[in-house]
N, C-alpha and C positions, 0 to 999 in steps of 0.2 A: 280810333282806339281799338287795340286788339281785344279779343274776347277775354283773354287772361287779364289784361289791364282793367277791363270793365269789372271783372269779378273782384280784383284787388280793390278797386275804388268802392265797390259795393260793400266790401268788408270794412274798409276804412270808415265809410259813412255809418254803417251799422254800429261800429264800436266807438265812434266819435274821435277817431284818430286822424292825424295828418300824415300825408305821404312822407314828410320830413321825419316825423317820429318813427315811422316804420323803417325808413332808410337807415337812420342812426341805430335803431335797435338790432339791425342785422349786420351792422358793421360797414355800411356803405356811406358815401358822402351824403350830406344833408339834402342835396337836390336830386340825387340819383333816381328815386322812384317818381318824384314830382315831374321830372323831365320826361321820363319814359311814359308816364300816364298822359301827360300833355301832348306828347308827340305821337302817341300810339305805338311806340317802339316795342319790339319783342323783348320779353324778359327771359333771361337765361334760365336753364334748368337749375343751375346752382343757386341762383337767386330765389327761385320758387321753393327750392328745398330749404333754404335759410329762412324764408318767410314761414313755411309750415313748421319748422323746428321752433321758431320764436313765438309763433301764435298758434298754440296747441288746439285752440277752439275753432280755428279756420279749417274747414273740411277740405282736405286735399282733393278728394274726388269731385267736389263741387268746383273747386278752383280749376281743375283740369278739364272736366267734362260738362259741368253745369248740372250734373245729376245729384240729387239728394239735397240736403239742407246746407245753407251757407255756413252755419255754425254747428259744430259738434256739440253734443249734449254736455253740459257742465252741471250735472245733477248734484244736488246736495241731499243727503239722506238724514232725516231727523232721527231722534232717538226711537220714535215709534215706528220707524221704517217707512214712513211716507216720503215720497220723492218730491223735492221742491226744486223748481227751476226758475231763476230770475227771468222775467218776461220782457223787461224793458231796461233802459238805461237808469231809470229811477229805481227799479228793484235792485239793480247792481250797485248803485250808489248807496242805497239803504244797507245792503249787505256789507259793503265796504265799511260804512260808518259803524255798524254793529261790530264788525271784526276789530275795528280800531278801538272801540270802547272796551271790548273784552280784553284786548291786549293791554290797554291802559290799566284796567282793574287788576289784571294779573301782575303787572309791574308794581302797582301800589301795594298789592298783597305781599309780593316778594320783599319790597322795601320795608313794609311793616314788620314782616317776620324777621328780617335782618336787624331792624331797630330793636325789636323785642329781644332778640338773642343778645345784642350788645348790652341792653339794660339788664337782662337776667345775669349775664356774666359779671357786670359791674356790681350788682347787688350781692351775688355769690362771693365775689372777692371781698367786699366790705364785711360780710358776715364772717368769712373765714378769718379776716384780720381781727375782728372783734373777739371771736372765739379764741384765737391764739392769745390775745391779750388777757382774756379772762383765765385761760388755762395757766398762763404764765404767772398771773397774780395768785391763783390758787395753789400753785406749786411752791410758793415762797414760804 
């Protein structure tokens, strides 16, 4: 296996991805990278570029030279300014789950606001109709 292939495999292992997933995400056939990794074939510069574009946390310097960290920093900054970095797949999974819950709550809030707007408009229309009736009766 070529050095580049080994580093790609290392990234796949670290991220819990398959070669098939990576191949498809960069627009290659599903067996493209799996075959290259298995055979130890060279991977073209274009493919390496596509991988780096698709996987922004994959350190290109590490991929090409082996220097530096495998993953680029994906820091999250809290409101207090403290830096948080997911340290494991579990941390990443927890972060993803929290993000999903936040998105769900935001959707629920938007739906609730929309429903409240509909109810408010309905009540407003009912009041206006009743007011119009009262004014009409008083004008007789």
